[in-house]
N, C-alpha and C positions, 0 to 999 in steps of 0.2 A: 484328100484330106492324108495327113501322116498318124500315125497310130504308135504308141509310147510303144517303147523297144523291151521294156518292163508288166506293162500290166495289157498290154495292146488292145487298150480305149484310143478312143480315138481323142486326138489334142487339136485342137487352136493355134496355140504358145507354147513354147518351152525351151529347154536345153537341147542344146545341138551340138556329140560329139562329132570332132575332129578327124574321132578313127573310124572308128565303123559308122559315121555319117548316119547316127539312128537319131531319133528325138523320143526327146523321157519329159512329160510332165516333172513341175519343178518338186513334185512330192519325189516321187519314185527315182530321184537324181537325187534324192539326199541333200536336196540346195533349197532357200526360199528365194520369192521371184523378185524380193527386194535385190537380196544378196546378190543374184545373177546377174541381174541389171545394170547395176552399179561398177559389174566387172567392165572393164576397158573396152574397146574394137576389137586389140590382138589375143584380150583375154580372153575372149569369146572366141575369136577363132581355130585359138587352141586345147581351146576348153575340152576334155574326156571325161568319161561314164567312170562308173567303179568299177566294170568288168573291162574296160580298157586300161587302166590306171594300171594293175601288178603285171600285165603282159610286158610292158613296154617300159616298165623299173628293172633299172639292171642293178645289178648285185651288187656291192662296193668290194674292192680288187682284193681285201683280205677277210670281207667278211666267212664266215661257216655254212657251207651251202647242207641243204636238206639230204639229209643221209636213204634216205629213200623219199618213193615215190607217193606212201600213205601218210609220212608228213607233211607233205606242201595241200598233201589233198584235205587234211588235220586245219592246218592253217589257210587256208580257203574259206573250208566253211566258218572259220570260226570271225574271219573277216568280212562273209557274206553277211553273217546275224549282225557283226561291229556295225556291217552300212544299213542291213534292214530297218534295225532300232533306230538311227542315225536319220536315214529316211520316215520314219516313222513321227521321231520327235523335232524333227524341224521344224513343223509348223508352227508349233508351241514359242518359238523365237517371233513369229506377228504376231500370234493371241496375245503374247507378252503388251505390243506393242499397244496395241488392239486396247487392251485393258487399261494402261498407262492411261490414252490416251481419253479412255469413260472416267478416270478417276479427276483427271483434269478436268475433263467437262463437268465432272460432278462436281468437281471444289469449286469451278467458274459458277458456275449455276448457284449452289450454297451460298457465293459473296453473294450473288449480285440476289437472292432474297434474303438476304442479311440485310442487302441494302436496304432494300426497299421494303421491307419489315418497319426495318427504323424508320426510314421516312412514313409511314403510314401511323407511326406510335408515336411519332413527335407530333402531324400533323391531329390525327386524333386531341393527344394531349391540348394540344395546343388550342383546341375548339373548347372542349370543352374548360378549359381557364377559360375564353373571350363567353363562354355561357354564365357559368358563373361570376363575374362582371356581371352580366345583364339580370342578373339572379337578386343582387347589392341591390343596384341600380335603382330593381323594380321595389326591392323592401323598401328605399329610402321614400321611391314614389308612391307607395300604398300610405306608408307612414302619414306621408303630406298631405295625400287625399283621406286619411280617417279622421287627420286634424284639420282640415278646412271642411270637412264635413260634420265634425263635431261644432264647426264654428256657428255654420248655416245656423244646426238644430235652433245654438242658441240664440241666435236672429231671427230664424223667425219663432221661437216661445217669444225673445224680446216681443216683435210685431207683433202678435196675436195680443199680448200679454197689452198694450197700447191701443191697438184697434178699440179691445173690450171696452178698456178707460175713456177711448172718445165717444163710444159709443153712448156708453152715459151721459156725453153731455146734449147726444139731440134728442131732438123730439121729430113727429111727422104731422104735417099740416097736409089734412084731404079734404077733396072738394073745394079748392082755391081754383076757380077760371084759369085758362091759359090759353095765351094769347101772345102774339108774334109781338119779338122784343121788346117781349116785358123785363123789367126790375124786380128780381126775386129780393131784396135787402129792404128795398122801397114798402111792396107786398109784405112782409112780414113788420117792418114800422109801424105801416096803416093798423095791423091786426094788435099789431101793444100796446097803439094811439086808441083803441075800440075799447081794450081789458084794463085802458089806465095803466101798461106798464110799458111804459118807451123801452124800445130800444133801438141802441142807435149802431154803424155799422162794425166801431172797435169789437161790440159784444159780439160777435160773428166772426164762428172760426171761417163757417164755409157754409154756404149754401147751395144746395140742386136740385131737380125736379126731378127723380128715379125713372124706373118702370115700376109697374105692380102687379105683380101676378093678378090677382083681383082687375076681374074685368068692370074697368072706369071708365067713367067718361073724360079726368082730365086726371094729371099725373100727381102723384103725391110732391110735398116738397120736404125736406128734410132739412133742417135746421142745425145744421156743430154751434152749440154755445161756444163759449171760450172756458166756461167753470161751470161743475155742477149745480153747484148754488144759482145760478143765472137760472142756466135751465128751470130748474123746480122754480123758483121764483113767476118766472113767464107761466108756469102753469098753474099753479095756485091764484094766479091770476085772472087766467081764465079762467079756472074752476067758482071764482068767489061771482064775476060775470056773470054766468051759466045762471048762477040762481038767480037775480035780477033780469035776468033778457039773452033768448037761446042766439047765438052764434051762426049767420052764416056765412056763403062764401060770396053772395053777390058786394058789390064796391069794391072789393080788394084788387082785379085785375088789371 
């Protein structure tokens, strides 16, 4: 396990100096990992650390040399501080790249959310429009139902009036013997002959035996005449006949 030539901490990877043969953390060497890895193979083999670079740098022929050892020491101290600052700020380049990447991801996420939100809003608006159309249709149907209900009520009222009017033409005959295959029209005709009021078939609107709430041996006969006047004349003739002789059900079945 190699140790860093600056901080003496263990390292698994880093920059290798071709002069002093030491390994350095990228941060301690003043370089970024991505920058070092982008170097060509030859440049990596010839790479030198900050300590080895000044010792191998030759002074230009006409360049002034330091007048004293103290000037060299001061210059070296300044360079050391500059290199240390560079090493501290080197990770900021990678941080900047990370921030830019995060910013791009955020913008992509924002754009995606805007698209999804727009799709949701459009779908919701479409459903609202569909519901509004259904409500309008339901209002129309309800209006038609109300009209039909009003018409039904009118028909029921008319039917009730007609039924009441028809009942005014009805009479009920009780105590008439009942037999199989009987002819009710003939029975009513015989009764009419008995009371001296002839009843023909064309004077009768309908005729039928009906159940009775009273416990009687024979079901009563309901006769519906064509009009109220025939009914009243029939009843008047029957009452007149009752004054002279009682009517019985015998002989009519």
